[in-house]
C-alpha positions, -999 to +999 in steps of 0.1 A: +549+421-336+570+422-303+578+391-286+560+387-253+573+378-220+561+342-211+543+352-181+526+381-198+513+355-224+501+332-200+482+357-181+466+370-214+456+336-224+441+329-190+421+360-192+408+360-227+408+322-239+382+301-223+401+271-231+433+281-215+412+296-185+398+261-179+432+244-185+451+268-159+420+270-136+439+252-107+472+271-112+483+300-090+477+335-104+512+341-113+531+314-133+567+320-141+581+286-151+572+268-183+574+235-166+548+245-141+522+245-169+504+214-182+512+202-218+481+209-241+460+178-249+456+179-288+422+163-288+409+186-262+425+217-279+411+209-314+376+200-298+377+236-284+391+253-315+360+251-337+346+273-363+316+283-344+315+292-305+355+288-305+368+287-270+407+287-279+408+322-297+413+352-275+391+375-296+364+374-321+374+364-357+375+398-372+411+402-387+431+372-396+443+347-421+427+312-419+447+281-429+439+243-427+460+219-409+466+182-412+448+175-444+411+170-454+387+152-427+351+152-419+361+176-391+388+200-406+413+219-382+420+255-387+447+277-375+447+316-375+471+344-376+466+381-373+484+402-401+511+411-375+515+374-363+520+363-401+545+389-408+565+379-377+564+343-387+573+346-423+601+373-415+616+351-389+614+319-410+629+339-440+660+348-419+665+312-414+665+305-451+700+322-452+711+295-428+698+269-454+719+284-480+699+312-497+722+337-513+717+373-528+703+370-563+691+332-561+662+325-584+638+302-562+611+281-576+583+276-551+568+241-558+547+238-526+510+235-528+484+264-528+446+268-524+420+250-502+432+270-474+467+253-474+497+275-462+528+260-476+528+279-509+522+312-495+542+307-465+574+300-486+567+326-508+563+353-483+592+339-462+612+345-493+600+380-498+609+388-464+642+371-463+672+394-455+689+388-488+675+398-523+661+369-542+638+362-574+606+344-566+591+319-590+556+310-577+550+279-598+531+257-572+530+220-568+501+215-589+515+227-622+521+203-650+557+188-649+564+199-684+554+236-676+574+235-643+604+222-663+602+249-688+598+277-664+629+265-643+650+262-676+635+297-688+646+317-655+676+295-649+665+288-614+692+282-587+668+268-560+637+247-562+618+243-531+590+219-523+582+186-505+605+156-511+576+139-529+574+168-553+609+172-558+613+135-565+583+136-590+601+164-609+635+143-607+617+111-622+602+133-650+636+146-660+651+113-658+625+098-681+633+125-705+669+117-704+676+150-691+694+170-660+692+205-646+729+210-636+722+248-630+702+240-598+723+247-569+699+240-539+670+218-533+649+231-504+627+205-490+602+206-461+572+190-447+586+154-449+620+137-440+644+131-468+656+094-473+687+080-489+669+066-518+654+100-527+686+116-523+701+092-551+671+100-573+675+138-568+713+135-575+705+118-608+684+148-620+701+176-603+738+166-603+752+199-588+724+206-563+726+201-525+693+190-508+687+210-474+660+215-451+646+249-455+634+250-418+610+235-394+576+247-389+539+238-390+506+257-394+493+248-361+527+247-341+542+277-359+579+283-358+600+254-348+636+253-359+659+269-384+683+248-403+717+243-387+743+242-417+761+207-419+756+173-432+726+163-410+696+180-426+676+167-395+694+192-373+677+225-364+679+253-339+650+269-320+638+304-335+647+325-305+633+347-290+600+341-308+597+303-299+605+282-270+611+244-278+612+217-253+620+180-255+600+161-230+604+125-217+575+102-234+568+086-202+573+110-174+566+143-193+597+159-176+621+182-196+649+165-211+681+184-208+710+161-219+720+154-256+712+122-274+680+113-253+648+111-273+616+127-264+586+145-279+587+181-291+566+207-272+565+242-284+554+277-271+549+306-293+557+341-278+545+361-306+509+345-311+480+359-291+448+353-314+455+315-311+479+310-284+502+282-287+515+272-251+533+239-244+516+224-276+527+190-290+544+195-322+537+158-331+575+150-336+603+133-317+636+147-313+668+147-293+693+177-283+726+177-300+736+209-284+719+219-254+738+253-248+732+263-285+697+249-285+702+226-313+682+193-320+679+166-342+643+155-356+638+118-351+603+113-367+567+117-357+553+111-324+521+095-312+500+125-320+503+119-358+525+104-385+535+116-419+537+089-446+549+107-479+529+139-482+500+128-461+496+135-423+477+108-405+464+111-368+460+082-342+424+095-338+416+089-376+428+052-372+410+047-341+377+060-356+381+039-387+387+007-366+359+015-343+335+019-372+346-012-389+351-036-360+313-037-347+319-070-329+350-057-309+373-083-323+404-057-323+420-055-290+449-032-298+463-012-326+497+002-338+508+023-368+538+013-384+555+034-410+579+016-433+597+025-466+603+001-494+608+003-531+614+041-527+581+050-512+567+051-476+538+029-467+517+025-436+508-008-419+480-009-394+489-036-370+457-048-354+456-072-323+430-098-319+424-122-291+437-158-293+416-182-313+403-157-339+415-167-375+428-137-394+413-153-426+379-145-413+387-107-407+393-098-441+360-079-444+371-061-412+405-052-426+389-040-458+363-018-440+393-003-418+413+005-448+382+021-468+373+041-436+410+055-432+411+065-468+378+082-466+390+102-437+423+110-454+415+115-491+450+127-498+461+091-489+443+073-519+451+102-541+489+098-532+485+059-539+471+068-575+500+094-581+527+065-570+539+086-541+528+061-513+520+022-509+485+011-503+474+009-466+478-026-452+466-045-422+487-068-403+470-091-379+489-099-347+483-110-311+481-085-283+516-097-271+532-088-303+525-050-299+555-030-291+555-015-255+577+011-238+602-009-219+601+015-188+563+019-185+549-009-203+527+016-222+517+009-258+537+026-283+512+039-308+533+051-337+565+031-349+585+047-376+607+020-392+620+043-419+659+049-421+666+085-417+704+087-419 
């Protein structure tokens, strides 16, 4: 599918999408600069992007593939691609796999998850099939029994294993428990989560000759985001041009950041998607430029729209809803999501502030109800606890003055990621 000019995409979205028509109602007829457009509000976007009476799509849903994004909730979110858009998506991402280290003849095991409208397994399989180098694809999936997965890897002498860090580490633990290694694996392609130092040590013990590399940066809702930049820092990526425009915006002013080393939130525009336009859409991550001329940036973690804890995506609104339901007496005066990592696993701490004079001991019932509600909203979280991938949710009671705020604006920092990413 041909990449569109930015101004043509904006005009098309205004003409055909009721959501974008409303969003751009006060703008002049011709808009040529990206910065002249408002950043999409995620809550408004998903409130309009519904299964019935959809106001985001630019045409009736007659030919497309539908994928679920962000996990299972009472109000699931769906993204749509026409066959031409999907082909552009996977072909472009497949080209980036060469930057990750894919070589002709590599046998690649796909251990991402399939089914229930999730995209990652099919996305990686199709990206490999459309990569510019020949390869042998092994569609194993993340739900296969570990012994079966291990047998397939050995039978086919796999060179590359692709999956989330959680999945790769689960396989590594299984190998170590058996007293075995897979020295024939050359590359471990990871995606969907950050990879931490303790995980690297575990992977090295099971795959002694393998190098762990990011296979690329993408999401079902945001689309193409970044192709890997070869080098020691697996957090560094480069925008997929000309299909994608990546911006890093100041978290207080919303102004585009130009200089390297200054953190901001990632906002993306896709120039190849028309059915479900993605124009200045928050990707949910923070990043900083490392090479502004070459378009390279380093991913720093999740932004306030959401947070990734192990294999689970959680959104600020999920936690807000759980607290509101549990706190019928209005005793909670503020909240932050704190992501930490200890004993080799991620964990989420809900930092809840109360008014002075309230004894946290009397709030245990509220804390339990919050955890129950959030687990119900994100059932993948308790499933991941049971599988040993993440720590159980915890509530930490604090005073409002203890909540971290932006030093420049005084605004609450909603999500704090305390995990080491070096």
